[in-house]
LUMPAKOL-931307 format. One line per 10 residues: their letters; for each residue x, y, z of N, C-alpha, C, O. Coordinates in pm, whole numbers. Layout:
REM LUMPAKOL-931307
a) X Y Z X Y Z X Y Z X Y Z  ... $
***
This chain:
REM LUMPAKOL-931307
mnkiilsfaa) 75 -101 16 -8 63 -16 89 131 29 52 248 37  239 113 76 302 221 64 342 271 -54 370 387 -83  344 156 -131 474 158 -279 344 227 -339 374 319 -414  239 211 -330 102 249 -388 82 421 -415 56 481 -520  109 481 -253 90 583 -192 197 670 -299 158 763 -369  341 616 -295 438 656 -287 445 688 -435 470 802 -473  425 597 -511 422 593 -670 293 708 -716 330 780 -809  171 731 -673 74 819 -694 162 967 -605 174 1076 -661  185 955 -543 326 1121 -503 380 1155 -602 363 1271 -641  454 1074 -666 540 1110 -759 482 1127 -876 555 1186 -957 $
llistgafad) 403 1104 -905 310 1117 -992 253 1245 -1024 258 1296 -1136  205 1291 -934 170 1362 -862 251 1521 -872 220 1638 -894  360 1449 -844 500 1604 -826 531 1585 -955 556 1697 -999  545 1499 -1044 616 1508 -1195 515 1560 -1267 550 1624 -1366  343 1546 -1236 257 1622 -1292 276 1784 -1246 239 1855 -1340  312 1847 -1154 312 1981 -1085 415 2015 -1167 403 2124 -1222  563 1918 -1203 621 1998 -1255 610 2028 -1401 646 2138 -1441  568 1950 -1473 547 1977 -1600 413 2104 -1655 405 2167 -1760  316 2104 -1525 200 2153 -1561 290 2326 -1488 242 2430 -1534  388 2342 -1403 462 2464 -1387 544 2502 -1540 570 2614 -1583 $
dkgeasakdk) 573 2364 -1604 666 2452 -1692 560 2486 -1812 580 2559 -1909  457 2424 -1782 385 2451 -1935 323 2607 -1932 329 2700 -2012  250 2586 -1773 225 2744 -1774 316 2845 -1799 279 2948 -1856  431 2828 -1762 554 2949 -1780 574 2949 -1926 640 3048 -1958  543 2872 -2031 568 2866 -2151 405 2926 -2210 388 2950 -2329  317 2940 -2129 180 2947 -2163 192 3125 -2134 143 3208 -2211  252 3151 -2034 294 3340 -1985 312 3379 -2112 230 3436 -2183  455 3335 -2146 516 3373 -2234 470 3396 -2388 496 3490 -2463  389 3276 -2411 315 3257 -2556 231 3439 -2529 233 3513 -2628  172 3489 -2413 79 3578 -2464 169 3741 -2476 121 3851 -2501 $
dcdngsltgp) 293 3710 -2451 420 3847 -2469 359 3898 -2607 337 3817 -2696  325 4069 -2627 298 4118 -2757 377 4148 -2821 486 4144 -2765  378 4191 -2960 479 4277 -3011 443 4330 -3122 324 4303 -3139  495 4411 -3233 451 4448 -3314 342 4426 -3413 249 4496 -3454  402 4265 -3445 346 4157 -3511 208 4129 -3468 137 4080 -3555  133 4159 -3307 4 4133 -3283 -101 4233 -3345 -219 4202 -3359  -55 4341 -3375 -135 4435 -3421 -129 4463 -3622 -94 4568 -3675  -164 4368 -3676 -132 4334 -3793 -266 4365 -3851 -358 4310 -3791  -295 4432 -3942 -463 4392 -4070 -499 4545 -4031 -444 4648 -3991  -643 4490 -4070 -792 4595 -4061 -829 4642 -3901 -847 4548 -3825 $
ytyevsgvnl) -838 4749 -3854 -924 4790 -3740 -1032 4867 -3764 -1028 4946 -3858  -1135 4857 -3690 -1199 5009 -3676 -1203 5093 -3574 -1174 5042 -3466  -1231 5214 -3574 -1146 5267 -3449 -1286 5349 -3421 -1372 5339 -3509  -1316 5428 -3309 -1366 5458 -3258 -1337 5615 -3126 -1308 5583 -3010  -1346 5712 -3149 -1272 5758 -2968 -1396 5928 -2990 -1429 5970 -3101  -1422 5965 -2915 -1463 6087 -2842 -1378 6186 -2754 -1317 6121 -2669  -1359 6291 -2746 -1323 6374 -2666 -1360 6561 -2652 -1468 6619 -2666  -1256 6605 -2629 -1242 6775 -2639 -1208 6812 -2769 -1236 6742 -2867  -1154 6911 -2776 -1060 7019 -2839 -1057 7167 -2816 -1168 7219 -2802  -992 7216 -2811 -973 7353 -2734 -981 7467 -2899 -894 7449 -2984 $
fplpdvglvt) -1055 7539 -2914 -1034 7639 -2993 -998 7760 -2962 -1071 7818 -2883  -881 7831 -3012 -884 7988 -2974 -997 8069 -3086 -1030 8037 -3200  -1018 8129 -3043 -1162 8235 -3127 -1099 8362 -3051 -1062 8378 -2935  -1105 8472 -3204 -1110 8602 -3152 -1210 8710 -3018 -1320 8690 -2967  -1140 8788 -3004 -1190 8822 -2879 -1268 8705 -2781 -1308 8727 -2666  -1277 8610 -2835 -1311 8486 -2684 -1233 8406 -2627 -1267 8341 -2529  -1105 8401 -2687 -1009 8339 -2626 -1031 8191 -2671 -1066 8170 -2787  -1008 8063 -2564 -1036 7903 -2585 -1146 7885 -2514 -1188 7897 -2399  -1198 7833 -2679 -1350 7771 -2614 -1303 7589 -2605 -1201 7546 -2661  -1407 7494 -2520 -1393 7359 -2553 -1513 7338 -2673 -1614 7406 -2686 $
rsthvvgqvf) -1485 7262 -2729 -1587 7190 -2809 -1549 7012 -2843 -1445 6958 -2879  -1688 6957 -2810 -1636 6797 -2827 -1618 6794 -2954 -1651 6871 -3044  -1545 6667 -2950 -1539 6595 -3093 -1569 6437 -3108 -1559 6356 -3016  -1604 6413 -3223 -1602 6248 -3198 -1542 6196 -3371 -1592 6241 -3475  -1433 6098 -3367 -1380 6047 -3510 -1437 5876 -3469 -1465 5809 -3370  -1431 5864 -3622 -1465 5726 -3665 -1407 5666 -3770 -1400 5728 -3876  -1350 5526 -3756 -1226 5556 -3929 -1227 5406 -3897 -1295 5337 -3820  -1110 5375 -3998 -1038 5249 -3955 -898 5300 -3986 -849 5397 -4044  -866 5216 -3934 -693 5156 -3935 -580 5080 -4029 -612 5146 -4128  -520 5032 -4057 -423 4960 -4079 -296 4975 -4047 -236 5076 -4082 $
fdgkgradft) -231 4867 -3969 -145 4864 -3955 -80 4739 -3968 -133 4630 -3943  60 4762 -4017 151 4690 -4083 198 4589 -4032 251 4510 -4110  195 4560 -3912 299 4454 -3834 419 4478 -3800 465 4405 -3711  520 4602 -3867 621 4638 -3855 622 4800 -3752 712 4846 -3682  510 4843 -3776 539 4985 -3675 487 5091 -3755 513 5204 -3716  427 5081 -3847 369 5162 -3943 230 5163 -3981 210 5073 -4063  90 5252 -3943 3 5245 -3985 -60 5374 -4056 -13 5486 -4039  -183 5342 -4148 -241 5428 -4206 -401 5413 -4193 -475 5315 -4200  -425 5563 -4169 -568 5581 -4064 -663 5639 -4203 -611 5684 -4305  -777 5630 -4184 -870 5687 -4246 -1000 5696 -4212 -1038 5589 -4164 $
gfgstagqvv) -1115 5804 -4217 -1223 5836 -4149 -1277 5949 -4149 -1248 6033 -4234  -1391 5979 -4025 -1432 6094 -4016 -1414 6145 -3908 -1347 6077 -3830  -1467 6290 -3856 -1467 6357 -3753 -1547 6452 -3755 -1576 6506 -3862  -1605 6498 -3622 -1715 6603 -3617 -1681 6673 -3505 -1685 6625 -3392  -1646 6797 -3534 -1620 6892 -3423 -1716 7022 -3424 -1701 7088 -3527  -1783 7060 -3359 -1876 7227 -3349 -1964 7188 -3492 -1989 7269 -3581  -1988 7102 -3491 -2093 7054 -3615 -2066 7047 -3746 -2136 7054 -3847  -1929 7030 -3721 -1887 6998 -3905 -1800 6862 -3910 -1706 6830 -3837  -1859 6790 -4019 -1784 6646 -4056 -1663 6688 -4127 -1665 6784 -4205  -1581 6634 -4107 -1458 6622 -4173 -1366 6496 -4213 -1349 6398 -4140 $
dkigtgdykv) -1329 6506 -4294 -1239 6358 -4344 -1115 6376 -4231 -1077 6482 -4183  -1068 6254 -4207 -938 6258 -4145 -862 6112 -4203 -890 5996 -4171  -784 6147 -4275 -732 6061 -4363 -493 6132 -4266 -437 6234 -4225  -471 6019 -4282 -306 6033 -4201 -240 5902 -4183 -286 5797 -4227  -139 5913 -4122 -40 5792 -4093 62 5833 -4017 107 5947 -4013  112 5701 -3930 160 5671 -3800 250 5627 -3792 301 5574 -3891  322 5628 -3651 389 5508 -3658 338 5455 -3482 285 5517 -3390  385 5318 -3496 384 5265 -3318 418 5160 -3268 455 5073 -3348  419 5137 -3165 516 5036 -3143 437 4933 -3005 371 4981 -2913  463 4807 -3022 346 4746 -2920 492 4680 -2861 598 4638 -2906 $
npdctvtgtm) 417 4703 -2714 536 4656 -2643 497 4529 -2566 375 4521 -2547  575 4423 -2514 583 4311 -2469 446 4292 -2376 384 4187 -2391  393 4400 -2272 324 4394 -2214 151 4402 -2278 52 4394 -2205  147 4419 -2414 62 4462 -2480 -45 4580 -2462 -168 4587 -2463  79 4684 -2440 41 4821 -2425 111 4901 -2562 231 4882 -2583  61 4958 -2622 63 5074 -2755 95 5223 -2769 11 5309 -2746  237 5253 -2814 226 5394 -2806 274 5416 -2929 362 5344 -2978  194 5569 -3020 249 5580 -3141 172 5739 -3136 126 5798 -3038  178 5780 -3275 150 5925 -3354 124 5896 -3452 179 5818 -3530  -2 5982 -3463 -100 6006 -3555 -28 6132 -3661 2 6229 -3592 $
nwegpvaqts) 0 6150 -3785 -21 6276 -3848 -124 6278 -3959 -137 6218 -4066  -188 6363 -3896 -327 6379 -3978 -321 6487 -4093 -273 6595 -4058  -357 6477 -4210 -335 6563 -4320 -477 6628 -4327 -580 6578 -4283  -463 6764 -4397 -595 6811 -4405 -552 6924 -4379 -433 6938 -4353  -648 7040 -4382 -650 7209 -4362 -590 7226 -4265 -513 7322 -4270  -592 7169 -4169 -546 7194 -4039 -471 7055 -3982 -514 6970 -3904  -339 7067 -4054 -200 6887 -4009 -235 6956 -3862 -279 7060 -3813  -180 6812 -3822 -185 6781 -3682 -156 6650 -3648 -198 6547 -3700  -69 6665 -3545 11 6538 -3499 -58 6500 -3328 -66 6591 -3245  -95 6378 -3299 -175 6364 -3227 -49 6204 -3169 15 6128 -3242 $
tfnimldqid) -56 6207 -3058 -42 6069 -2971 -122 6011 -2961 -236 6052 -2983  -73 5816 -2900 -171 5799 -2852 -107 5668 -2774 13 5644 -2786  -202 5576 -2686 -194 5496 -2609 -287 5362 -2681 -388 5374 -2750  -247 5289 -2659 -360 5150 -2697 -318 5118 -2552 -233 5174 -2483  -422 4982 -2516 -426 4895 -2413 -494 4780 -2504 -599 4797 -2566  -434 4681 -2503 -458 4582 -2590 -545 4473 -2505 -504 4435 -2395  -652 4431 -2553 -691 4349 -2435 -765 4195 -2450 -794 4100 -2378  -773 4227 -2559 -813 4078 -2628 -721 3975 -2725 -719 4019 -2840  -679 3907 -2717 -554 3859 -2798 -571 3715 -2782 -611 3642 -2691  -522 3694 -2922 -543 3528 -2959 -419 3455 -2875 -315 3514 -2845 $
nnpttkkayh) -456 3277 -2834 -349 3262 -2798 -289 3157 -2851 -245 3060 -2789  -286 3187 -3040 -194 3089 -3096 -30 3172 -3123 -25 3273 -3194  83 3118 -3064 190 3146 -3030 278 3213 -3116 386 3260 -3078  217 3220 -3279 289 3240 -3343 216 3370 -3425 302 3448 -3464  79 3410 -3458 49 3542 -3429 -23 3632 -3355 -82 3729 -3402  -18 3594 -3218 -47 3658 -3091 -131 3799 -3155 -84 3911 -3139  -273 3773 -3236 -316 3894 -3328 -431 3950 -3193 -505 3887 -3118  -398 4099 -3209 -537 4171 -3111 -594 4201 -3181 -574 4257 -3289  -737 4148 -3095 -894 4176 -3162 -961 4298 -3110 -1067 4334 -3162  -909 4365 -3012 -945 4499 -2971 -880 4537 -2814 -845 4463 -2722 $
gyvlaaaadv) -880 4639 -2821 -820 4761 -2722 -819 4885 -2675 -840 4961 -2770  -806 4938 -2583 -881 5059 -2557 -761 5205 -2587 -638 5201 -2579  -844 5320 -2620 -744 5410 -2645 -785 5529 -2616 -901 5568 -2622  -639 5622 -2568 -622 5713 -2548 -546 5750 -2606 -434 5699 -2616  -611 5915 -2696 -511 5981 -2753 -525 6166 -2728 -611 6239 -2681  -393 6185 -2787 -418 6353 -2766 -315 6432 -2845 -215 6372 -2885  -330 6569 -2873 -288 6649 -2927 -256 6773 -2843 -342 6855 -2813  -123 6782 -2806 -117 6882 -2684 -93 7010 -2750 -109 7104 -2672  -55 7050 -2888 -54 7170 -2937 -191 7249 -2947 -214 7370 -2955  -264 7155 -2945 -409 7187 -2988 -518 7207 -2831 -620 7275 -2815 $
gssasgsitr) -450 7125 -2744 -480 7077 -2602 -648 7032 -2616 -753 7090 -2589  -607 6862 -2685 -757 6823 -2732 -746 6692 -2673 -635 6685 -2620  -818 6570 -2655 -822 6434 -2592 -921 6353 -2630 -1027 6400 -2672  -901 6241 -2622 -1028 6156 -2674 -962 6044 -2603 -849 6041 -2554  -1064 5941 -2607 -1054 5772 -2559 -1153 5714 -2636 -1226 5799 -2688  -1175 5630 -2655 -1227 5494 -2739 -1198 5354 -2744 -1165 5296 -2641  -1208 5292 -2858 -1138 5179 -2876 -1161 5140 -3015 -1256 5181 -3082  -1057 5046 -3063 -1040 4962 -3183 -1063 4821 -3129 -1063 4768 -3017  -1087 4776 -3273 -1152 4655 -3258 -1109 4582 -3421 -1151 4642 -3520  -1032 4462 -3440 -973 4381 -3578 -1111 4360 -3686 -1202 4289 -3644 $
ierfpk) -1120 4404 -3785 -1214 4400 -3858 -1202 4247 -3904 -1089 4214 -3942  -1316 4135 -3907 -1288 4037 -3951 -1356 3976 -4069 -1476 4001 -4081  -1298 3901 -4156 -1431 3870 -4262 -1446 3704 -4244 -1370 3608 -4228  -1601 3730 -4257 -1665 3557 -4200 -1697 3511 -4348 -1720 3590 -4440  -1697 3392 -4359 -1767 3320 -4481 -1900 3267 -4471 -1929 3187 -4383  -1978 3305 -4551 -2159 3317 -4576 -2171 3192 -4537 -2282 3139 -4532 $
***
């Protein structure tokens, strides 16, 4: 009987050691990199802009931007969409750079084109990553963006665009 108990204990210990090794490998598989943010995503952010008006000073206006961004997996991004501020809808087109950190946070810049060219910074917290250690693809994240030169800030989310078979 003691031999059976000792054999069972040895089996549990060896299985536990294997589970620890497997758990450690799984944690490493969840690390993110620039390749985690690859392909098309939709985005939606809302916030405020500060506008200087003659004889009034700075005026706060709400803003809302929706669109698509394509991340190339190497640190470059292309943005296209629409923004609404002070009752006007305008095209929002631009390019940017980004870096995905191992903890699945993202930092980057956006350079918006148009009559009022603007550079914004953004941070993303990726919160839905697949378990495939080869791709580590991100499906969703929360966004915080700001442009210090015009005093704007916005928050929202990005979601990966997926094509589903009919």
